[in-house]
C-alpha positions in Angstrom: 4.0 -19.6 22.4 2.5 -21.6 19.6 2.5 -20.7 15.9 -1.2 -19.9 16.1 -0.7 -17.5 19.0 2.2 -15.8 17.2 0.1 -15.2 14.2 -2.8 -13.9 16.3 -0.5 -11.6 18.2 1.9 -10.4 15.4 1.0 -11.7 12.0 -2.6 -11.0 11.4 -2.6 -7.5 13.0 0.5 -6.6 10.9 -1.1 -7.8 7.7 -4.4 -6.0 8.3 -2.7 -2.7 9.3 -0.2 -2.9 6.4 -3.1 -3.5 4.0 -4.8 -0.4 5.2 -1.6 1.6 5.0 -0.7 0.5 1.5 -4.2 1.1 0.1 -3.4 4.7 -0.9 -0.6 6.4 -2.8 0.7 8.4 0.1 4.5 8.1 0.5 4.4 8.5 4.3 1.6 5.8 4.7 3.7 3.4 2.5 6.7 4.1 4.7 4.7 3.4 7.8 3.3 0.2 6.1 6.9 -1.0 5.6 7.6 -0.3 9.3 4.5 -2.3 10.4 5.5 -5.3 8.2 9.0 -5.2 9.5 7.8 -5.2 13.1 5.5 -8.1 12.3 8.4 -9.9 10.7 10.5 -9.4 13.7 7.8 -10.5 16.1 7.1 -13.7 14.1 10.8 -14.4 13.6 11.3 -14.6 17.4 8.9 -17.5 17.6 8.7 -19.2 14.1 11.1 -18.4 11.3 9.0 -20.1 8.6 6.0 -17.9 9.5 8.3 -14.8 9.4 9.3 -15.7 5.9 5.7 -15.1 4.8 5.8 -11.5 6.0 9.4 -11.1 4.7 8.3 -12.3 1.3 5.4 -9.9 1.2 7.7 -7.1 2.3 10.2 -7.9 -0.5 7.5 -8.1 -3.1 6.0 -4.7 -2.1 9.5 -3.1 -2.1 10.3 -4.7 -5.5 7.0 -3.4 -6.9 8.0 0.1 -5.9 5.2 0.9 -3.4 5.9 4.3 -1.9 8.9 4.9 -4.2 9.9 7.7 -6.5 7.7 6.5 -9.5 4.6 6.4 -7.3 5.3 9.9 -6.1 5.9 11.1 -9.6 2.6 9.6 -10.8 0.8 11.3 -8.0 2.2 14.7 -9.0 1.4 14.2 -12.7 -2.1 12.9 -12.1 -4.6 15.6 -13.4 -7.0 17.1 -11.0 -10.7 16.1 -11.3 -11.7 19.6 -12.6 -9.1 19.4 -15.4 -10.6 16.3 -17.0 -13.4 17.1 -19.5 -16.7 15.3 -18.8 -16.0 14.7 -15.1 -18.3 16.0 -12.4 -17.2 19.5 -11.4 -15.6 20.2 -14.8 -16.5 23.5 -16.5 -16.1 21.8 -19.9 -18.6 19.1 -20.0 -18.6 17.1 -23.3 -21.9 16.2 -25.0 -22.4 12.7 -26.4 -20.4 12.3 -29.7 -18.4 15.5 -29.0 -14.6 15.2 -29.0 -11.9 17.6 -28.1 
């Protein structure tokens, strides 16, 4: 199998699927994104170690950035609901121009 075939079979689908899974702040989707990248890494490592390093580096950067970690979950819990923010659609306390809380 050539490098191009390995990327078409493992690399590109793993990158696209991981991008879709990491796009939100859901902890289970981030965990699944790590699994997808790890599987793509293993598939590429079987055929070309240099190409596997690309996915491995991306995996390390995402892990180091804390995607799906405790801080991300804490930020999700502390994020105010849309109805609690004055001036947002659906808020019962809509501010007029020039009015401050």
